C-alpha positions as CSV (number, residue, x, y, z in Angstrom):
1,M,0.0,0.0,0.0
2,A,1.1,3.6,-0.5
3,L,2.4,5.3,2.7
4,A,1.2,8.8,3.6
5,A,4.0,11.5,3.8
6,I,2.9,12.7,7.2
7,I,0.4,11.2,9.8
8,K,-0.9,12.0,13.2
9,S,0.0,10.0,16.3
10,E,-3.4,8.3,16.2
11,A,-2.7,6.9,12.7
12,F,0.8,6.0,13.7
13,D,-0.4,3.9,16.6
14,K,-2.6,1.9,14.2
15,L,0.3,1.1,11.8
16,P,1.8,-2.4,11.8
17,E,4.9,-2.8,13.8
18,A,7.0,-3.5,10.7
19,I,5.9,-0.1,9.2
20,R,6.4,2.2,12.2
21,P,10.3,2.4,11.9
22,E,9.7,4.1,8.5
23,Y,8.4,7.2,10.2
24,K,10.2,9.8,12.4
25,K,8.4,11.8,15.1
26,Q,8.3,15.6,14.6
27,D,8.3,18.4,17.2
28,D,4.5,18.9,16.8
29,G,3.8,15.2,17.6
30,S,3.2,14.1,14.0
31,Y,5.2,11.5,12.2
32,L,7.0,12.1,8.9
33,L,7.8,9.3,6.4
34,D,11.6,8.8,6.4
35,V,12.5,8.6,2.7
36,M,16.1,8.1,1.6
37,P,17.3,10.9,-0.6
38,V,18.0,9.8,-4.2
39,N,20.1,12.1,-6.5
40,D,19.5,15.2,-4.3
41,F,15.7,14.4,-4.3
42,A,14.1,14.0,-0.9
43,L,10.7,14.1,0.8
44,E,10.6,17.4,2.7
45,N,8.2,19.2,5.1
46,V,7.1,22.4,3.2
47,K,4.9,23.8,6.0
48,G,7.5,26.4,6.9
49,L,7.9,27.4,3.2
50,K,4.2,27.8,2.8
51,S,4.1,30.1,5.9
52,A,6.9,32.2,4.5
53,L,5.2,32.5,1.1
54,S,1.9,33.5,2.8
55,A,3.8,36.1,4.9
56,E,5.5,37.5,1.8
57,R,2.1,37.8,0.0
58,A,0.6,39.6,3.0
59,A,3.5,42.0,3.0
60,K,3.0,42.6,-0.7
61,D,-0.6,43.4,-0.2
62,T,0.3,45.9,2.5
63,A,2.8,47.6,0.2
64,L,0.2,47.8,-2.5
65,G,-2.3,49.4,-0.1
66,G,0.3,52.0,0.9
67,L,1.1,52.8,-2.7
68,K,-2.6,53.5,-3.6
69,A,-2.4,56.8,-1.6
70,F,0.1,58.1,-4.2
71,E,-1.8,57.1,-7.3
72,G,-2.1,59.8,-9.9
73,L,1.2,61.6,-8.9
74,D,3.2,62.9,-11.8
75,A,6.7,61.6,-11.2
76,Q,8.3,64.1,-13.6
77,A,6.6,67.0,-11.9
78,A,7.7,65.8,-8.5
79,R,11.3,65.8,-9.7
80,A,11.0,69.3,-10.9
81,A,9.6,70.2,-7.4
82,L,12.9,69.1,-5.8
83,E,14.8,71.6,-7.9
84,K,12.4,74.4,-6.9
85,I,13.0,73.7,-3.2
86,K,16.4,75.4,-3.6
87,N,14.6,78.7,-4.3
88,L,11.9,78.4,-1.7
89,G,13.3,81.5,0.2
90,E,11.5,83.8,-2.3
91,L,8.1,82.0,-2.0
92,P,5.5,82.8,0.6
93,T,5.1,80.4,3.5
94,E,2.1,78.6,2.0
95,G,4.1,78.0,-1.2
96,K,7.0,76.6,0.7
97,V,4.9,74.1,2.5
98,K,3.2,72.9,-0.7
99,E,6.5,72.4,-2.5
100,Q,7.9,70.4,0.5
101,I,4.8,68.2,0.6
102,E,5.1,67.4,-3.1
103,A,8.8,66.5,-2.6
104,I,7.9,64.2,0.3
105,K,5.2,62.5,-1.7
106,K,7.7,61.8,-4.5
107,Q,10.2,60.2,-2.0
108,L,7.4,58.0,-0.5
109,E,6.2,57.0,-4.0
110,D,9.7,55.9,-5.0
111,K,10.2,54.0,-1.7
112,H,6.9,52.0,-2.1
113,K,7.7,51.1,-5.7
114,G,11.0,49.7,-4.6
115,E,9.5,47.7,-1.8
116,L,6.8,46.3,-4.0
117,S,9.3,45.2,-6.6
118,A,11.3,43.4,-4.0
119,K,8.2,41.7,-2.6
120,D,7.2,40.5,-6.1
121,T,10.7,39.0,-6.6
122,S,10.6,37.3,-3.3
123,V,7.1,35.8,-3.8
124,S,8.0,34.5,-7.2
125,K,11.1,32.7,-5.8
126,L,9.2,31.2,-3.0
127,T,6.4,30.0,-5.3
128,K,8.9,28.3,-7.6
129,Q,10.7,26.6,-4.7
130,L,7.4,25.4,-3.2
131,E,6.3,24.0,-6.5
132,K,9.5,22.1,-6.9
133,L,9.2,20.6,-3.5
134,L,5.5,19.6,-3.8
135,V,5.8,18.2,-7.3
136,E,9.2,16.5,-7.1
137,S,8.6,15.0,-3.6
138,A,5.4,13.3,-4.8
139,A,6.8,12.3,-8.1
140,I,10.0,10.8,-6.7
141,K,8.0,8.8,-4.1
142,A,5.6,7.5,-6.8
143,I,8.4,6.5,-9.2
144,S,10.4,4.8,-6.4
145,E,7.4,2.8,-5.2
146,N,6.9,1.6,-8.8
147,K,10.6,0.8,-9.2
148,G,11.1,3.3,-11.9
149,N,14.2,5.2,-13.1
150,I,13.9,8.7,-11.4
151,E,16.4,10.3,-13.7
152,L,14.5,9.3,-16.9
153,L,10.9,9.6,-15.6
154,L,10.9,12.7,-13.4
155,P,11.1,15.2,-16.4
156,H,8.1,13.6,-18.0
157,V,6.1,13.7,-14.8
158,R,7.0,17.4,-14.3
159,N,5.7,18.2,-17.8
160,S,2.3,16.6,-16.9
161,V,1.6,18.4,-13.6
162,R,1.2,22.0,-12.3
163,M,0.8,23.7,-9.0
164,K,-2.3,25.7,-8.3
165,Q,-3.3,28.0,-5.3
166,L,-6.9,27.7,-4.2
167,E,-9.0,30.5,-3.0
168,N,-8.4,29.6,0.6
169,G,-4.6,29.9,0.0
170,E,-3.9,26.2,-0.1
171,F,-1.5,24.9,-2.8
172,V,-2.4,21.7,-4.7
173,V,-0.8,19.7,-7.5
174,E,-2.8,18.9,-10.6
175,V,-2.2,16.3,-13.3
176,V,-3.1,17.8,-16.7
177,D,-3.2,16.7,-20.3
178,K,-1.3,18.3,-23.2
179,D,-4.0,21.0,-23.5
180,G,-3.7,21.9,-19.8
181,V,-7.0,20.3,-18.8
182,V,-7.1,18.7,-15.4
183,R,-7.3,14.9,-15.6
184,I,-9.8,12.8,-13.7
185,S,-8.8,9.8,-11.6
186,P,-9.0,6.5,-13.6
187,A,-10.0,4.6,-10.4
188,T,-13.5,3.0,-10.6
189,G,-16.1,5.1,-8.8
190,Q,-13.8,8.1,-8.4
191,T,-14.6,11.5,-9.7
192,G,-11.7,13.5,-8.2
193,N,-8.6,14.6,-9.9
194,M,-5.8,12.2,-10.9
195,S,-2.9,11.9,-8.5
196,I,0.8,11.8,-9.4
197,A,0.8,8.2,-8.1
198,E,-1.9,7.3,-10.6
199,L,0.0,9.1,-13.4
200,V,3.1,7.1,-12.8
201,Q,1.2,3.9,-12.7
202,E,-0.4,4.8,-16.0
203,M,3.1,5.5,-17.5
204,K,4.2,2.1,-16.4
205,T,1.7,0.5,-18.7
206,K,2.7,2.4,-21.8
207,D,5.3,1.1,-24.2
208,T,7.1,4.4,-24.3
209,Y,7.9,4.5,-20.6
210,A,7.8,0.8,-19.7
211,P,11.6,0.2,-20.2
212,A,12.2,2.8,-17.4
213,F,10.5,0.5,-14.9
214,E,12.0,-2.7,-13.4
215,G,10.2,-5.9,-14.1
216,T,8.2,-4.7,-17.1
217,G,9.8,-7.2,-19.5
218,A,10.5,-4.5,-22.1
219,S,13.8,-5.1,-23.9
220,G,14.0,-2.0,-26.1
221,S,14.9,-3.8,-29.3
222,G,16.9,-1.7,-31.7
223,A,17.9,0.7,-29.0
224,T,21.5,-0.3,-29.4
225,G,21.6,0.3,-33.1
226,S,23.3,3.2,-34.9
227,G,22.8,5.5,-31.9
228,V,25.5,3.7,-29.9
229,K,29.2,3.7,-30.8
230,I,32.1,2.1,-29.0
231,Q,35.1,4.4,-28.6
232,N,38.1,3.2,-26.7
233,G,36.1,0.7,-24.8
234,V,33.3,3.2,-23.9
235,H,29.8,3.0,-25.2
236,V,28.7,6.4,-26.5
237,L,25.0,7.1,-27.0
238,S,23.7,9.8,-29.2
239,Q,21.8,12.7,-27.6
240,A,18.7,11.9,-29.7
241,D,18.6,8.3,-28.5
242,A,19.4,9.4,-24.9
243,R,16.1,11.3,-24.8
244,D,14.3,8.0,-25.6
245,P,13.7,6.1,-22.3
246,Q,13.5,2.8,-24.2
247,K,16.8,3.3,-26.1
248,Y,18.6,4.7,-23.1
249,R,17.7,1.7,-20.9
250,A,18.7,-0.8,-23.6
251,A,22.0,1.0,-24.1
252,K,22.7,1.1,-20.3
253,E,22.0,-2.6,-20.0
254,A,24.3,-3.4,-23.0
255,A,27.1,-1.3,-21.5
256,T,26.7,-3.0,-18.1
257,K,26.8,-6.5,-19.5
258,A,29.9,-5.6,-21.5
259,G,31.5,-4.1,-18.4
260,C,31.8,-0.7,-20.1
261,Q,30.9,2.8,-19.2
262,L,28.0,4.5,-21.0
263,Q,28.4,8.1,-22.0
264,I,26.1,10.6,-23.8
265,A,27.7,12.1,-26.9
266,K,28.4,15.9,-26.7
267,S,26.6,18.1,-29.1
């Protein structure tokens, strides 16, 4: 069965004794699945990252609210006002105050624009980082459970999913087709969205991706044809064939059986 990434203590107590060592207790009393990192990919707790992203969005909204007070200001006219301040000695008192107010407005406008730009950049970076963690953690877990090649399959899984923020602020991962339409779960009696685990299971049944899974019986005939050359005892695979999971797997197996190293040809 598939193991949940994080569970509460009540669910942990109900687990079989053989499964419990796979979880580590967290500071809040919950239990996190202990997944061994593979090629810099790991299952991580993104709760803190979500909180940081929400805080940055709130700060951005605050900055926007402050900037609205200065909408309609003519920046060019405000710059000219700064030059006039030098000659305020000849103006009446009321004129001096007006010129100074305009100069202060200009400074505040520039300050808020700078803060808003910084918040936009920070929110964008946090969003991309969160998307990478949510998508890749689930994808790596599903590929590993199906005994698939993470290096070959992960890019294809990434291209079939996207992250979406709901109205309540929660972030979810959606599996979509080539037209960007959300896919429905293929499970009998289910009407919800397809999960990443279901996507990987579907890929396992397709001839295109089957060679990237262990125990599928796919041999990849023809994959070691003209695309592979032997140079100084090293098997060199063309870049075009390296992008084909079936040919890459076949070439890798052939090189291993021959006791040779497999390399991808440089462009």
